[in-house]
Structure formats: C-alpha cells, structure tokens
N, C-alpha and C positions, 0 to 999 in steps of 0.2 A: 502493500498498499505507499502511495506515493504520500512526501510529510506534510502532515497538512491534514490528512485522511479526514471527513467528517466521520462523527464517530454515534454510537448505540443505534445506527437505524440497519443493524444486519447483512450489510454489503461484506463482500470475501471482493480485489481489487481480481477479475481475471476470470472473473465464474460467474453463469449469472444468479441471481435474485429469486428469489420466492418476492414476490414483492404483482399486487396485481396490476394486471394491464388492461388496458384499454378492451372494450368486448371485440373481437375478433381479434386481438392483436396479436404480436411476440410478446413473452416475455419481456417485463423489463432489467435492459443490463447493466453493469454500474457508469457512473457519467462523470465525469469531469467535465465543471461548467466554466467554460471557455472567457465567460466576459462576465464580475459582477466587480461590484463595489461596496466596500464601508467607509463608515464618517463617524467620525465624533466632533460633535460641532463646537459641546462645552471644552475639550482639547482644542481642537485646532481650525486657520481661519480656508475654509473656502468661497470664496469670494461670489459664488454663484447661490449659494446656503444658505449666507449669514447677512448677504447684503442688504438694507431696507428693500434697493429697488432689483427686481424679478429681470431678470435677459429674458429675449425673445425664447423660446422653447417647443420645440416640433411636436410634445403631444401638450402645447398652451403652459394652463393653469398648473405647479407645479410646488403651492406650497406643503403637499403631500410630505415632501420629499426634503421638509425643516426639520429632523429631528433626524436625533442618534439611531444609524442602523450597523449593528455591530453583528458579530461572528452567531449571538443565541439569535438576532431574529431575524438571519438567510434559515439556522435549523430549524427553524420553527417553522417558513413555508415551505421550504424544501421537503420536508418530514417526511410525504412517501414516498420519497424516490431513495436508491443505493450515490448519492451524491459521498463520492470519496475521494474528491479533492476540488479545488478553486483556484479562478487566477483573475488574480485582483489586477482593473485596469482603473489607470491614473483618475482621481477624479476631482481636476479640475481644484488640485490641493494651488494653495495658496504661489505665485508664480514667484515670489520671492526669494523662498525656502524651496526647489522642489525635491530636495532628496530631504527631507524631515518626513517627507509624506513615506516613501522608504525606512525612514528607520523608526516610526511609529507603526509600522505593519509586518516591520518584524519584530520589534515588542507581541504587538496583538499576534505573532504566530507563533511566537517562543510560548506565549503563553492561552491558548486560546486553539489551537491548530489550525486555523485559518486562517489568510489563505497560504497555498500551495506552493505560490510564486507571483509575481507582480510581473506586469509593462508597464513602468514608471514615464516618470514628465520630464520632459526637455525644449524650451524651447530651438528649432535648429537651427532660426536667422540672428537667434543670438550670438552676437562678437565673442562670446565668455562660453557657448555652449562644450568644445572639447572639453574643459574643465568637469562639467555638469555630466557629460555624458561617460568622463575613468570616476567617475565619484561614482555615478549608478550602478555604470558598467561592475566596480568595486562590491555590492551588497546583494549579500544570496542571494538574495531575495528574488533581485533583475533579472529578469531574462530579453525585456523589447523598450522601448520606446514608444508612446504615443503622442504625436503632435499636430491638432487638428493645419490640416494648409489651410489659406483662406479658396474660401468657394461660394458659390453662389446662389439665391433663395429659389434662383425660376432657369431652366435648362435654355432659355432665349437667350440668356445677359450671361449666360457662359463665357470667360475670355482665358487664353492663354497667354503664359510670360507676364500676368501680371504680378507686384512683390507679395509674397507672403503666400504663393503659391507654389504648385510641385515644380514649375520649370523653373522659380526663381535664383539665381545664382547663389545666393546667400542661405536662404535654403537647401540649398542641391550641395554646399559646401559643409553643413553641419549634417545632411545624412550619411552623405560619406567618407563621416569616420563610425555608420554604425559597427559595418565590419571589420574593423580592426579592432576592436572592444565587444567582439563574438555575439552581441544583439540586433534582435526584430526587429519589427519596424510593424507598428499597428496603423493603421488607415482609414482613418473615421472621414467620410466624404461625399457627396451625391452621386448615381448611377454621372452623370453629366459629364462629371471630374474625370472619370474611367478615363479616355484617352491622354491624359496626363499620365494617370497611374502604370499603366502598360506598357508608358517609354521611361517613367523611371523605372522600374522591373526593370526592363530589357541593359537598360544602363548600368545595373548595377545588380546584376546575378547573383553576386554574391549574401546580397543580404534577403530575407526571410519576408515576406511581405503576408498580412494580414487583415482583407481589408473587414470590417468592420459593419454589421448591419444590414449584413445581404445588400450592399450597395442604394440604402436608403430607397425602396422604393415606395414613396408615399406619396403617387397619386396611383391609381389601382383604375384608370383607365383603359380599353384595348391596346388607345394608340400608346401611349407615356410604358407601358408592361411590354409592349416590342422595343420601345426603343433601350427601357432598362434590359433585357434580356440581349439584343445585340449590345451593350456595353460589357455587358458580364461577357462575352461567350468573344470580344476583343481580348478581355482581360487573360480568361482566362487558357490565351495561349502560351501568358508568361508559367514556363514551372513554377515559378519562385513567388508563385502568386498563396493568397491561401482563402475561405471566406468561411466567414463566421456568421451562421445561420439565427440569426436575432435582430432585435430591433423591427421585428415590423406591427406593432403597434397605429394605428391611425387615429388623427385626430379627432378626441370625441365618440369614436364608438370602441365599445369591448374588445376585448384580443377571441377573433374566432374562427374557427377552423375552416367555415367558409371560403374564407377570405383570404387567409394565410397559407393551406393547406398546398392547394394552388402554385402558389408560388413558391414555400417550400421545395419542390420535386420540385420546378422551375429550373431552379438556382443546384440542387446537386445532380439535373440532368446533364448542366452546364460545367460545372464543379466536376464530377467525379465524387464519390464517394472516398474517395483521400485524400481529397483536397476539403472538405466542407467538417466544420464545427461544430455544436450544440453550444452555445449562448445562453443565459437567462434576461441578462444585462438588469440584473434585480440587484436594489429596488425603484429606478425607475421606470421599470417596463408596468410595475405596479401600477404606475397609474394606468397602464391600457388593460392590461388581464392579472388573472389569477397564478401564481406561480404552475398551480395544477393545471390552466388553460395552456399556460405556454407547454411545457411538456407532455399533456399528452397532445398535442397539435402537434409536435415535429413528432413523437413516437406515433403517431395516425401518419406520418404524412410518407416514414419509410417502411410502413406493415408494410409486409411481404419481400421484403430486400432478403438477400444471404444474411447472416446472423457477421457473418466476418464483416461485411459491411457496414448494419447499424454499428457497432462492434466501436466500429473504425470512426463514427463521425458524433458514437456517445462520447467514447473516450477518448480510444489508441488514435488519432490525428493530435487532440493536445496535448496530447503525453509525449509525444516524437516530438512537435515542431516548438512547445514550451519545456521540454527538456525538464521534463517532471521524473 
C-alpha cells in the first residue's frame, strides 16, 4: 500500500475489494484519487478562500468551500470506496510562500496518512522560479508542479503568444526547468488552448503532462463537444500527455451520469485507458455533486471494460505517473 493509504475501508492494494458496485457493474477496485485538495483556513492563507472578495469561478458561488477541508473530511466523503491513496493538487496557496503549502502537507501526511503525494505550486514566469522549483523538488512529497497558464473565457477569444500563456518565452523558460528536477506538469486550461499544449508537450518530450479536468468541456452543445473532442485528439498525439477524468460539473446543474458518462467514455476513447486517471477534485466538485455520484458515474462509464483497464484508470496509472 502506498504511503498515505486511507485506513479503515477494508481495501487491499492490488486486490479486488468486497464492496457494493452499481447494479450490473463490475466490483470496485482500489482507487488512487489523482486530484484532491486539503486546506486549513485558520492556519494558512489561500487568497481565493479567505479574501472577502470572491474570484470568478466556473461553478459560480463557492462560499460553501470557505471552510476547513482535511483528511477526516475526505475520508467521510469517500467512505463508500476503497481509496488507497490520493494526490494533493496545489490549492492556490499564498503565492508569496509556495513551499509553505508543501511543508504543511508533509506535516499533515505524517499525522493523518494523507495525501500520498502532491503537485506543488510554482509560478513558471517568475524570474526566481528556479529557486522555487529546486526547493519544491527537494521535498519528498512533491511529484510535479501546476501553474495555470493564461487563458480566455471563450474559444473565439483564444490567441497564441500572449504574455503568461504556454507560448510566452518567460513562461517556457520556467517550464524548461521541470525536466532537470524530475518534475511532471499538471495543466489546467480550457480545451481551446490545447493546441498550444500539444506544441508545449512536443517541444519538451521529457516532461510528463497531466491535463486536468478532462479539458474543461463546460459547453455541452453538440458543436462544442465536437470541438472539444477534436482538441483532445490533437493533444493525444503527444505520447507524454495523460488526462485526468475529473471536473465535469456544470454550472447550476447537479452532477448527472446522463450528462457526464458519454463525455467520460469519449475522453477514454481518445486517450486510451493507459493514459486516463480517475480524480474527484474534492472538495471543489462538491459544489457539483456528491463523492458517491462522481465515483459511481465514472464506474458506470467504464463498466464492461476488462479488469486490467479498469484497474489502470482507477489506480495503476496514477501510481505510475505520480511515482507512488
């Protein structure tokens, strides 16, 4: 069992778990949640969660997230499932002290057994990013970095080469340092910027890229879904890119399998089961649906696939990519 395995749920890494599955589905296999967050708002400064003025947010009102979320809360939410490890994603911690979040997570993991690993914060276009990357890479919990590149709210506004984007020479200078430190890169950007992501991945083939939240297909019109899938198909040609199947909530709507299972299946068809990872994005996606709804929806989407493929997407791919 990897470091930080969740306790008390009867799970055994590498073996099927005696757990209830969806009617007609396969037994639940061990899960590594490849994208989740913890925060202690009394101890730490997360500007978006503590500042009075809210930020624009894709799920709208996020006031329900302005509370501590710690391993005991996660275990309560995930109690139905054999979660044997998690990957913590940087949670927009105070950008003036990026390594402080990592140190806090290390203390949390030592005390609580979660997370198993983390993706840390570093601003790639910061002139001092080299020192930050070296400091993050030296921490035993860190596997990769996330820095959201500049993006637009609508596909028709997308431009290449703007400051702060994946084309920006200053941003790329920071990105180029990841490989020497053995760090992967988690990319969160809407699908209409994935052409730039393909060029980035191709130009730096030694750096593993993990696309967050299924490329953010928020518009479910047939035209938008065709464009989203086309963007994924281009990006999937880069062998050093993987895809987190997560973040599929829709503004103002509950998480529904009818809306999301076809999207999940499309994403897996494009990237293949050896490059797709399940992730909950909890607690952020609690704004869209319960942990049960999200996991059960993913399990419904992969029902009928061979056990090796299901195991890969639920556990083995995250274990390999994040070196657990």
